[in-house]
C-alpha positions as CSV (number, residue, x, y, z in Angstrom):
1,M,61.1,73.7,92.8
2,A,60.7,74.3,88.9
3,P,63.7,76.5,88.1
4,R,63.3,79.7,86.7
5,R,62.7,80.6,83.3
6,D,63.4,83.3,81.0
7,R,60.9,86.2,81.6
8,P,60.2,89.6,79.8
9,G,62.0,92.7,80.5
10,L,61.0,94.1,83.8
11,I,60.3,97.8,83.0
12,A,62.0,98.6,79.3
13,A,60.2,102.1,79.3
14,W,59.8,102.4,83.3
15,R,62.6,105.3,84.5
16,V,63.3,105.9,88.3
17,N,62.9,109.2,89.7
18,P,64.2,108.9,92.8
19,T,62.6,111.9,95.6
20,R,64.8,112.0,98.0
21,L,68.0,110.5,96.1
22,F,71.2,111.9,97.4
23,S,72.9,113.8,94.3
24,T,75.7,112.1,93.7
25,L,76.5,108.5,93.1
26,A,79.9,106.7,93.0
27,T,81.2,103.3,91.8
28,L,83.8,101.2,93.0
29,A,84.9,97.7,92.6
30,L,83.3,94.8,94.6
31,L,84.4,95.0,97.8
32,A,85.7,91.6,98.6
33,A,84.7,91.1,101.8
34,C,82.7,88.3,103.2
35,S,82.1,86.4,107.5
36,R,79.9,84.3,105.7
37,V,78.2,82.5,103.4
38,I,79.5,84.8,100.1
39,P,80.7,83.0,97.2
40,E,84.1,84.8,95.4
41,S,82.4,87.3,92.4
42,A,83.8,89.7,89.8
43,G,82.6,93.0,89.0
44,E,81.2,96.1,90.6
45,Q,78.5,97.2,92.9
46,P,77.6,100.3,94.6
47,T,79.6,102.3,97.0
48,P,77.3,102.9,100.1
49,I,77.0,106.4,100.3
50,A,74.3,106.7,103.5
51,P,73.9,105.0,106.0
52,N,70.6,103.5,105.2
53,A,68.3,103.3,102.7
54,A,66.0,105.9,104.1
55,T,69.1,108.4,104.8
56,L,70.0,107.5,100.9
57,G,66.3,107.9,99.8
58,V,63.6,106.0,98.2
59,S,60.9,106.3,95.5
60,A,57.8,104.4,94.3
61,G,58.2,101.9,92.2
62,P,55.9,100.4,89.5
63,P,52.8,98.3,89.6
64,I,53.1,95.1,91.4
65,T,50.7,93.7,88.8
66,S,52.9,94.8,86.3
67,L,56.1,92.8,87.5
68,P,56.1,89.6,85.5
69,L,55.8,87.1,88.5
70,R,55.1,83.4,87.6
71,A,52.4,81.6,89.6
72,V,54.5,79.1,90.9
73,D,57.4,81.9,92.0
74,A,54.9,83.3,94.0
75,T,53.9,80.1,95.8
76,H,57.5,79.9,96.9
77,A,58.1,82.9,97.3
78,L,54.7,83.0,100.3
79,D,56.0,80.0,101.6
80,A,59.3,81.6,102.6
81,F,58.1,85.2,103.6
82,V,56.0,83.2,106.4
83,A,58.7,81.4,107.6
84,S,60.7,84.6,108.5
85,C,57.5,86.6,109.0
86,H,58.3,86.5,112.7
87,V,61.5,88.4,112.3
88,P,60.3,92.3,110.6
89,R,57.5,92.0,113.5
90,A,60.3,91.3,116.0
91,R,63.2,93.7,115.4
92,A,63.8,97.4,114.6
93,D,64.7,97.8,110.9
94,V,68.1,99.5,110.8
95,S,67.3,100.5,107.1
96,Q,64.5,102.8,108.6
97,L,62.1,102.0,106.0
98,T,60.2,99.8,108.5
99,Q,58.2,99.8,111.9
100,P,57.4,96.2,113.7
101,E,53.5,97.3,113.3
102,D,53.7,97.6,109.6
103,W,54.1,93.7,109.2
104,A,51.2,92.7,111.4
105,A,48.6,92.8,108.5
106,P,50.7,91.5,105.7
107,C,52.0,88.3,108.1
108,D,48.2,87.9,109.3
109,A,47.1,87.3,106.1
110,A,50.1,85.2,104.4
111,A,49.2,82.7,107.3
112,T,46.1,81.3,105.6
113,W,46.4,82.9,101.8
114,P,45.3,80.6,99.6
115,R,48.5,78.9,97.6
116,T,46.8,78.8,94.4
117,D,46.1,82.8,94.5
118,A,50.2,83.8,96.5
119,R,50.7,86.8,93.5
120,E,47.5,88.5,94.6
121,F,48.1,88.4,98.3
122,F,52.0,90.8,97.4
123,V,49.7,93.1,95.1
124,Q,47.3,93.3,98.1
125,N,49.4,93.3,100.7
126,F,52.8,95.5,99.7
127,S,53.7,98.6,97.9
128,S,56.8,98.4,95.2
129,V,60.0,100.7,96.0
130,I,63.0,102.0,94.2
131,V,66.4,102.1,96.4
132,G,68.3,104.9,95.4
133,D,68.4,104.2,91.3
134,G,67.4,100.8,91.5
135,Q,70.2,99.3,89.7
136,G,70.7,95.9,91.1
137,F,73.8,93.4,90.8
138,A,73.2,90.2,92.6
139,T,75.8,87.8,92.9
140,G,74.7,83.3,93.9
141,Y,75.7,80.8,96.6
142,F,75.5,77.6,97.3
143,E,75.1,74.8,100.0
144,P,78.6,72.7,99.3
145,Q,78.9,69.3,99.1
146,I,82.0,68.2,100.2
147,A,84.0,64.8,101.3
148,G,84.1,64.4,105.1
149,S,83.6,62.6,108.1
150,R,82.8,63.4,111.8
151,T,85.6,61.7,113.2
152,R,89.3,61.5,111.3
153,R,90.1,58.6,109.4
154,P,92.4,58.7,106.5
155,G,92.2,60.7,103.9
156,F,90.2,63.0,106.5
157,D,93.3,65.1,107.7
158,E,91.4,69.0,107.3
159,P,90.2,70.4,110.8
160,V,86.2,71.5,110.9
161,Y,86.1,73.7,114.2
162,G,83.8,74.8,116.4
163,V,83.7,78.4,118.2
164,P,86.9,78.2,120.2
165,D,86.4,79.9,123.9
166,D,89.3,82.0,123.8
167,L,87.9,84.0,120.6
168,A,86.2,86.7,122.4
169,R,84.4,90.5,121.2
170,C,87.0,92.7,123.6
171,W,89.2,95.9,122.9
172,R,93.3,94.8,122.0
173,E,95.9,96.1,124.4
174,D,96.9,98.4,121.4
175,T,94.1,100.1,120.5
176,P,93.7,103.4,122.0
177,E,91.0,104.6,124.2
178,S,89.9,107.0,122.2
179,E,89.3,104.5,119.5
180,R,87.5,102.1,121.3
181,Q,83.8,103.1,120.5
182,G,81.3,100.8,119.5
183,R,81.0,97.1,119.0
184,A,84.4,95.6,119.7
185,P,86.7,93.5,117.5
186,L,87.2,89.8,117.5
187,S,90.2,88.9,119.2
188,R,91.8,86.3,121.2
189,R,91.3,86.6,124.9
190,L,94.3,85.6,126.5
191,P,95.1,83.7,129.7
192,D,96.2,87.2,131.5
193,G,93.0,89.1,130.9
194,T,94.1,91.3,127.9
195,C,93.1,90.5,124.4
196,G,95.2,90.6,121.0
197,E,94.5,89.7,117.8
198,Y,93.0,86.1,116.9
199,F,95.3,83.4,114.7
200,T,94.7,84.3,111.1
201,R,93.8,81.0,108.7
202,A,97.8,80.4,108.2
203,Q,98.4,80.0,111.8
204,I,94.8,77.8,112.0
205,E,96.2,75.7,109.2
206,D,99.8,75.0,111.0
207,G,98.4,73.9,114.0
208,A,97.3,76.6,116.1
209,L,94.3,75.1,117.3
210,A,95.2,71.7,117.0
211,G,94.8,69.3,120.4
212,R,92.2,71.6,121.7
213,G,89.1,69.1,121.2
214,L,87.6,71.7,118.6
215,E,87.2,69.2,115.8
216,I,83.1,68.9,114.6
217,G,84.3,67.3,111.8
218,W,86.8,66.3,109.3
219,A,87.2,67.0,105.7
220,A,89.1,65.2,102.5
221,D,90.2,68.0,100.3
222,P,91.8,71.3,101.4
223,V,90.5,73.3,98.7
224,E,86.7,72.3,98.8
225,F,87.0,73.0,102.6
226,F,88.5,76.9,102.2
227,F,85.6,77.4,99.4
228,L,82.7,75.8,101.9
229,Q,84.1,78.8,104.3
230,I,83.4,81.3,101.7
231,Q,79.8,80.0,100.9
232,G,79.5,79.7,104.9
233,S,77.6,76.3,105.3
234,G,77.3,73.0,103.9
235,Q,77.2,69.7,104.2
236,L,79.8,66.9,104.6
237,I,79.4,63.7,102.8
238,G,80.7,60.4,104.6
239,P,82.2,57.9,103.0
240,D,79.5,55.4,104.3
241,G,77.3,58.3,103.1
242,E,76.4,60.1,106.1
243,V,75.2,63.2,105.5
244,T,76.7,66.0,108.1
245,R,75.0,69.7,107.7
246,I,77.7,72.2,109.1
247,G,76.8,76.1,109.6
248,Y,78.3,78.9,110.4
249,A,79.1,80.0,114.0
250,G,81.8,82.4,114.0
251,Q,84.8,83.6,112.7
252,N,88.5,85.1,113.6
253,G,87.9,88.4,113.2
254,H,90.5,88.6,110.0
255,A,89.1,90.6,107.2
256,Y,88.0,88.7,104.1
257,T,90.4,89.0,101.1
258,G,88.3,87.7,98.3
259,I,91.5,85.5,96.0
260,G,89.5,86.2,93.1
261,G,90.1,90.0,93.3
262,L,93.8,89.0,93.6
263,M,93.9,87.0,91.0
264,R,92.4,89.4,88.7
265,Q,95.0,92.3,90.1
266,R,97.6,89.7,89.0
267,G,96.5,88.7,85.7
268,L,95.1,85.9,86.2
269,L,91.7,85.6,85.6
270,G,90.6,86.6,82.1
271,T,90.5,84.8,78.6
272,G,93.7,85.1,77.3
273,P,96.3,82.9,77.0
274,G,97.4,81.5,80.6
275,Q,94.4,83.0,82.3
276,Y,91.8,81.0,84.0
277,P,88.0,81.6,84.0
278,A,87.1,84.5,86.2
279,T,84.3,82.0,87.9
280,M,84.6,80.2,91.4
281,Q,85.3,77.1,88.8
282,G,88.3,78.8,87.7
283,I,89.7,80.1,90.4
284,M,89.6,76.6,92.1
285,Q,91.4,75.2,88.2
286,Y,94.0,77.8,89.1
287,I,95.0,76.4,93.1
288,R,94.7,72.5,91.8
289,E,97.1,73.5,88.9
290,N,99.2,75.9,91.1
291,P,99.2,74.0,94.3
292,A,102.3,75.6,96.1
293,E,101.3,79.1,94.8
294,G,97.7,78.2,95.4
295,R,98.0,77.6,99.3
296,A,100.1,80.9,99.6
297,L,96.9,82.3,97.8
298,M,94.6,80.7,100.0
299,H,96.7,81.7,103.0
300,E,96.1,86.1,101.9
301,N,92.5,85.5,103.2
302,E,93.6,85.4,106.6
303,S,89.5,84.9,108.1
304,W,88.7,81.8,109.3
305,V,84.6,80.3,109.6
306,F,84.4,78.0,112.6
307,F,81.0,75.9,112.3
308,R,78.2,74.3,114.5
309,V,76.5,71.0,113.4
310,L,73.1,71.9,112.1
311,E,69.8,69.8,113.4
312,G,67.1,69.8,111.2
313,P,66.5,71.4,107.7
314,G,69.0,73.9,106.6
315,P,70.9,75.8,105.8
316,V,70.4,78.6,108.4
317,G,70.4,81.9,107.2
318,S,71.4,84.6,109.9
319,I,68.6,85.7,111.0
320,G,67.7,82.2,112.2
321,V,65.3,80.7,109.8
322,P,66.4,78.1,106.9
323,V,67.3,79.7,103.5
324,T,65.3,77.7,100.6
325,A,67.1,77.3,96.8
326,E,65.5,80.2,94.6
327,N,63.6,81.9,97.3
328,S,66.1,83.5,99.6
329,V,68.4,86.1,98.9
330,A,71.2,87.8,101.1
331,V,71.2,91.3,101.3
332,D,72.3,94.7,103.7
333,P,70.1,94.7,106.2
334,D,70.6,98.7,106.1
335,F,68.8,99.0,102.7
336,V,66.8,96.1,102.7
337,P,64.6,95.1,105.7
338,Y,64.9,91.7,106.8
339,G,61.7,89.5,105.9
340,A,61.1,92.1,102.7
341,P,60.3,90.2,99.3
342,V,62.9,91.6,96.5
343,F,61.8,91.1,92.6
344,L,64.9,91.1,90.7
345,D,64.9,92.0,86.7
346,L,69.0,90.6,85.8
347,D,71.1,90.1,82.7
348,R,70.7,86.7,84.0
349,D,67.5,85.6,83.7
350,E,67.4,82.5,85.7
351,A,67.8,85.2,89.0
352,D,64.8,86.8,87.7
353,G,61.4,87.0,89.9
354,L,60.6,86.8,93.3
355,W,63.0,86.6,96.6
356,V,62.9,87.1,100.0
357,A,65.8,88.5,102.3
358,Q,66.6,85.9,104.5
359,D,70.6,86.1,105.1
360,T,73.5,88.8,104.8
361,G,76.8,88.3,104.4
362,G,79.9,90.7,104.4
363,A,80.6,90.5,100.5
364,I,76.9,92.1,100.5
365,T,77.1,95.4,101.1
366,G,75.6,98.6,100.3
367,P,72.1,99.4,98.2
368,N,70.7,97.2,95.8
369,R,73.4,94.3,96.4
370,F,72.5,90.7,96.9
371,D,73.0,87.6,97.1
372,T,70.8,84.7,95.9
373,F,70.4,81.2,97.3
374,W,70.6,78.4,94.8
375,G,70.3,75.3,97.4
376,A,73.0,72.3,97.2
377,G,73.8,70.1,94.2
378,E,75.5,70.2,90.8
379,R,73.6,72.9,89.6
380,A,73.4,75.0,92.1
381,R,77.1,74.8,92.5
382,Q,77.6,75.7,88.5
383,V,75.0,78.4,89.1
384,A,76.1,80.1,92.1
385,G,79.5,79.7,91.2
386,G,79.4,81.9,87.6
387,M,76.3,84.0,88.9
388,S,77.0,88.0,88.0
389,G,73.9,89.6,87.2
390,R,73.1,93.3,86.5
391,G,69.3,94.7,86.5
392,Q,66.5,96.6,88.1
393,A,65.9,95.9,91.5
394,V,62.8,96.8,93.4
395,L,61.7,96.1,97.1
396,L,58.5,95.4,98.2
397,L,57.4,96.8,101.1
398,P,54.0,96.4,103.6
399,T,51.7,99.1,102.7
400,A,52.0,100.7,105.9
401,S,55.4,101.6,105.1
402,A,54.6,103.5,102.2
403,R,52.3,104.9,103.2
404,R,54.6,106.3,106.2
405,L,57.4,107.5,103.7
406,G,54.3,109.2,101.1
407,L,55.1,106.8,98.2
408,R,52.3,105.9,95.7
409,E,53.4,103.3,93.0
410,Q,53.9,105.1,89.7
411,R,50.8,104.2,86.9
412,P,52.1,101.7,84.2
């Protein structure tokens, strides 16, 4: 698709006037957690102060006609919307902003709507809504392409594991009965039927899973593979040019630790002497220039991602729909319904425009927190690796949903 271009400011004089917003908003450092496709990111994000968007509070947004939405962006967003329309129609919306039946009208209309008039589709079928204060923070992710092979061969020694059969959600023996509420954690099912903590990244790299036939591929570079795990999907490019697409299949149950955050705490990131750029590229440079310290740093992130081989288009987002470059965005479903369009106007102009919520991830937590997908290739790698944008986020909800919430778009 055509790259996004600079756009004028979205709502220079428009101000949010929430009708049901909690009176206190706090800001904490970005929760550098990850379970799927989330890159390293610097900066801050709003901390959730309510369980979902409906409880936090929403207000009417600006007229959709006032949004600087280019026709080409609207066309691509409409195609993305159609691809995932079945999801909100079939599952409960945990944000509590919509009901499955609210999506019937826009989804039915989208199927036959002329792509030459896609902008009008969003005008006719949606109302704009602001969640909380509407102040958005966006990072980026991409589909890495790294040297890899389906079979082990010289120079390809980093195993890419599928999901092991002893990984299960079960309560560990050291968890008191009083704390066994909700969903059990990912754990290791032991031969006697009890459960314990699963192997850490360091243990897996030291061979804890070797010899079990779990390898679905082999990577050439441990650093590149580490960052592919952070992204949660990618392509293994063989010496003969063979491409194997792999996608997230599971995780070892250990919390993700963002090594970028650790480097910031230790004064390794910045613009001063001896510091490295606060980007994915800067973090990789540090690891390569300091191999022993870099390996130890990577081990501090005990989370390990298991993969599966993907067939057909991809990569596939958390709702089972292929994500597409510059159209799909990862969200916290507690605050943005899956399948909903979101308009971003940020201080990073390349991320401005209309996106569709088709993915999620552990670091994407709280209201107005987004992770924009940029596809594969060097441009995607550069843009996503350095993406950290702030600005206004406008959620588009089906008209029926906005009506139920008692919201009417503000006048220009």
